[in-house]
C-alpha positions as a Python dict, from the first residue, in 0.01 Angstrom:
ca = {
    (1, 'M'): (0, 0, 0),
    (2, 'P'): (235, 155, 239),
    (3, 'A'): (529, 364, 105),
    (4, 'L'): (863, 199, 88),
    (5, 'R'): (1116, 311, 344),
    (6, 'L'): (1482, 280, 295),
    (7, 'E'): (1732, 255, 569),
    (8, 'V'): (1984, 540, 605),
    (9, 'F'): (2343, 433, 670),
    (10, 'D'): (2494, 781, 685),
    (11, 'T'): (2691, 838, 1004),
    (12, 'A'): (2777, 1202, 942),
    (13, 'P'): (2599, 1451, 1151),
    (14, 'A'): (2354, 1679, 983),
    (15, 'P'): (2505, 1973, 803),
    (16, 'D'): (2581, 2267, 1015),
    (17, 'C'): (2585, 2614, 866),
    (18, 'S'): (2866, 2719, 1092),
    (19, 'M'): (3119, 2487, 922),
    (20, 'R'): (3366, 2642, 684),
    (21, 'P'): (3476, 2483, 353),
    (22, 'L'): (3800, 2288, 371),
    (23, 'V'): (3947, 2468, 62),
    (24, 'E'): (3924, 2837, -4),
    (25, 'A'): (3761, 2946, -333),
    (26, 'T'): (4070, 3147, -433),
    (27, 'A'): (4291, 2842, -387),
    (28, 'V'): (4058, 2645, -614),
    (29, 'E'): (4081, 2920, -877),
    (30, 'E'): (4461, 2932, -845),
    (31, 'A'): (4477, 2553, -885),
    (32, 'K'): (4257, 2578, -1197),
    (33, 'V'): (4482, 2849, -1346),
    (34, 'A'): (4796, 2653, -1258),
    (35, 'S'): (4664, 2333, -1414),
    (36, 'F'): (4555, 2531, -1726),
    (37, 'E'): (4905, 2681, -1756),
    (38, 'Q'): (5063, 2339, -1709),
    (39, 'G'): (4834, 2186, -1974),
    (40, 'Y'): (4895, 2476, -2213),
    (41, 'S'): (5274, 2450, -2166),
    (42, 'A'): (5265, 2073, -2221),
    (43, 'G'): (5058, 2121, -2536),
    (44, 'W'): (5296, 2388, -2662),
    (45, 'D'): (5598, 2164, -2598),
    (46, 'D'): (5427, 1879, -2783),
    (47, 'A'): (5350, 2107, -3079),
    (48, 'V'): (5711, 2232, -3096),
    (49, 'A'): (5844, 1874, -3077),
    (50, 'A'): (5601, 1763, -3349),
    (51, 'Q'): (5705, 2055, -3571),
    (52, 'Q'): (6075, 1979, -3523),
    (53, 'G'): (6007, 1614, -3602),
    (54, 'D'): (5821, 1716, -3918),
    (55, 'Q'): (6106, 1945, -4024),
    (56, 'S'): (6363, 1670, -3965),
    (57, 'R'): (6155, 1427, -4168),
    (58, 'I'): (6110, 1683, -4449),
    (59, 'R'): (6485, 1753, -4457),
    (60, 'A'): (6564, 1381, -4470),
    (61, 'D'): (6309, 1330, -4750),
    (62, 'L'): (6448, 1626, -4942),
    (63, 'A'): (6805, 1503, -4908),
    (64, 'R'): (6703, 1153, -5022),
    (65, 'N'): (6511, 1296, -5320),
    (66, 'L'): (6801, 1523, -5420),
    (67, 'Q'): (7042, 1231, -5401),
    (68, 'S'): (6808, 1022, -5613),
    (69, 'L'): (6777, 1308, -5860),
    (70, 'S'): (7156, 1342, -5871),
    (71, 'F'): (7196, 975, -5955),
    (72, 'T'): (6927, 1011, -6219),
    (73, 'F'): (7109, 1310, -6373),
    (74, 'Q'): (7442, 1124, -6373),
    (75, 'D'): (7278, 818, -6529),
    (76, 'A'): (7112, 1030, -6796),
    (77, 'R'): (7436, 1216, -6870),
    (78, 'A'): (7631, 890, -6903),
    (79, 'H'): (7361, 747, -7129),
    (80, 'V'): (7362, 1054, -7356),
    (81, 'L'): (7743, 1057, -7375),
    (82, 'Q'): (7752, 690, -7468),
    (83, 'A'): (7485, 748, -7731),
    (84, 'I'): (7671, 1035, -7901),
    (85, 'R'): (8018, 882, -7862),
    (86, 'P'): (8021, 701, -8203),
    (87, 'L'): (7901, 1015, -8381),
    (88, 'I'): (8161, 1239, -8218),
    (89, 'L'): (8443, 993, -8285),
    (90, 'Q'): (8343, 963, -8651),
    (91, 'M'): (8337, 1341, -8680),
    (92, 'I'): (8685, 1357, -8528),
    (93, 'D'): (8816, 1087, -8762),
    (94, 'R'): (8651, 1206, -9085),
    (95, 'L'): (8538, 1566, -9055),
    (96, 'L'): (8820, 1722, -8855),
    (97, 'P'): (9099, 1628, -9102),
    (98, 'E'): (8888, 1764, -9388),
    (99, 'V'): (8824, 2090, -9203),
    (100, 'A'): (9196, 2118, -9126),
    (101, 'R'): (9282, 2057, -9491),
    (102, 'E'): (9041, 2329, -9603),
    (103, 'T'): (9164, 2581, -9349),
    (104, 'L'): (9535, 2518, -9402),
    (105, 'A'): (9580, 2782, -9673),
    (106, 'P'): (9395, 3060, -9482),
    (107, 'T'): (9590, 2970, -9167),
    (108, 'V'): (9920, 2990, -9356),
    (109, 'L'): (9811, 3326, -9497),
    (110, 'D'): (9732, 3452, -9146),
    (111, 'A'): (10082, 3351, -9038),
    (112, 'V'): (10250, 3508, -9345),
    (113, 'M'): (10085, 3850, -9331),
    (114, 'P'): (10266, 3985, -9020),
    (115, 'L'): (10596, 3857, -9161),
    (116, 'A'): (10530, 3999, -9506),
    (117, 'E'): (10468, 4348, -9367),
    (118, 'S'): (10803, 4358, -9190),
    (119, 'L'): (11021, 4200, -9463),
    (120, 'A'): (10861, 4291, -9794),
    (121, 'D'): (11180, 4254, -10005),
    (122, 'A'): (11287, 3906, -9895),
    (123, 'P'): (11155, 3600, -10078),
    (124, 'L'): (10902, 3383, -9894),
    (125, 'T'): (10993, 3016, -9859),
    (126, 'L'): (10725, 2757, -9787),
    (127, 'V'): (10813, 2398, -9698),
    (128, 'L'): (10509, 2174, -9740),
    (129, 'N'): (10367, 1844, -9861),
    (130, 'P'): (10312, 1836, -10239),
    (131, 'A'): (9944, 1744, -10191),
    (132, 'V'): (9862, 2090, -10048),
    (133, 'R'): (10096, 2296, -10269),
    (134, 'A'): (9840, 2426, -10517),
    (135, 'Q'): (9587, 2538, -10259),
    (136, 'V'): (9845, 2714, -10037),
    (137, 'E'): (10046, 2866, -10324),
    (138, 'D'): (9739, 3013, -10494),
    (139, 'L'): (9601, 3182, -10184),
    (140, 'V'): (9933, 3318, -10052),
    (141, 'S'): (10052, 3452, -10391),
    (142, 'Q'): (9718, 3623, -10457),
    (143, 'A'): (9704, 3784, -10113),
    (144, 'T'): (10066, 3895, -10069),
    (145, 'G'): (10220, 3928, -10413),
    (146, 'L'): (10556, 3827, -10261),
    (147, 'P'): (10806, 3620, -10456),
    (148, 'M'): (10778, 3262, -10329),
    (149, 'V'): (11003, 2963, -10317),
    (150, 'I'): (10822, 2638, -10245),
    (151, 'D'): (11012, 2337, -10119),
    (152, 'E'): (10808, 2020, -10140),
    (153, 'E'): (10870, 1765, -9868),
    (154, 'P'): (10667, 1445, -9930),
    (155, 'T'): (10743, 1308, -9581),
    (156, 'M'): (10572, 1601, -9407),
    (157, 'P'): (10211, 1565, -9299),
    (158, 'E'): (9964, 1749, -9520),
    (159, 'G'): (9860, 1979, -9238),
    (160, 'R'): (10210, 2112, -9160),
    (161, 'V'): (10379, 2406, -9337),
    (162, 'Y'): (10705, 2582, -9247),
    (163, 'I'): (10714, 2951, -9341),
    (164, 'R'): (11054, 3118, -9377),
    (165, 'L'): (11091, 3486, -9447),
    (166, 'G'): (11442, 3622, -9407),
    (167, 'T'): (11582, 3489, -9081),
    (168, 'S'): (11246, 3420, -8918),
    (169, 'E'): (11058, 3092, -8939),
    (170, 'T'): (10705, 3000, -8837),
    (171, 'K'): (10537, 2663, -8831),
    (172, 'V'): (10171, 2600, -8904),
    (173, 'D'): (10086, 2250, -8782),
    (174, 'L'): (9718, 2170, -8822),
    (175, 'A'): (9807, 1800, -8838),
    (176, 'Q'): (9926, 1814, -8476),
    (177, 'V'): (9626, 2022, -8373),
    (178, 'T'): (9394, 1764, -8531),
    (179, 'T'): (9577, 1482, -8354),
    (180, 'D'): (9564, 1665, -8019),
    (181, 'I'): (9190, 1728, -8052),
    (182, 'A'): (9125, 1362, -8139),
    (183, 'I'): (9331, 1246, -7839),
    (184, 'A'): (9149, 1487, -7606),
    (185, 'V'): (8803, 1376, -7725),
    (186, 'R'): (8892, 1007, -7696),
    (187, 'A'): (9034, 1067, -7347),
    (188, 'F'): (8715, 1246, -7248),
    (189, 'F'): (8500, 952, -7353),
    (190, 'T'): (8739, 707, -7186),
    (191, 'L'): (8709, 896, -6856),
    (192, 'Q'): (8330, 916, -6881),
    (193, 'S'): (8274, 544, -6933),
}
C-alpha cells in the first residue's frame, strides 16, 4: 500500500538563515521582568488590602463584643443590686438604729473629752432623752469624773445629746446621721432601678 501524502497549504517561503528575529532577546527578558514586577506589585497590593480588611473586621468584632460585654456587666450589676436591695434596706431600718444606740455613749464621751480637759472645774450638762440616760451617764461619769447635770428631754430623739460645758455647747446627733444614711441608701437604689 502506498504511503499517504498530505497536501501542504503553507504559503510562507522556506526558512532562511539570514532572517533576524522580530524581537530582541533582551527585550523579551525586560518584558518578563516588567511583567513579574507588575504581578508582584499587584499581589502585594492585594495582600495589604486583605490585611487592612481583616484588621477592620477584627476591630469591628472587638467593638461589638466589648459593647455586648458592657451590657452584660450592666445587666449583672443591676440584677445583683436588685437582689441585695431588700437585705440592705432591712439592715438600714433595723441594724443601723441599734448600732447608733450602742455607740451613742462612746460618741458622747469622745465629744466630752476635749471639753473636759479645757474646763475641768465647770459642771457638765447633758440634755438627752430619758431612754438613753443610764447608758450615757454611766460611761461619761466613769471616764471623766466631772460633776454632771442631766436634763431629760422626752421629745428629743434617742440618738441626740446636747453637751454643755461652761459657755460651749456641742451636739451629738446620731439620729440625724442614721436618717441621712437611710435616705442616701434609698436614693442609691432608686437611681439604680
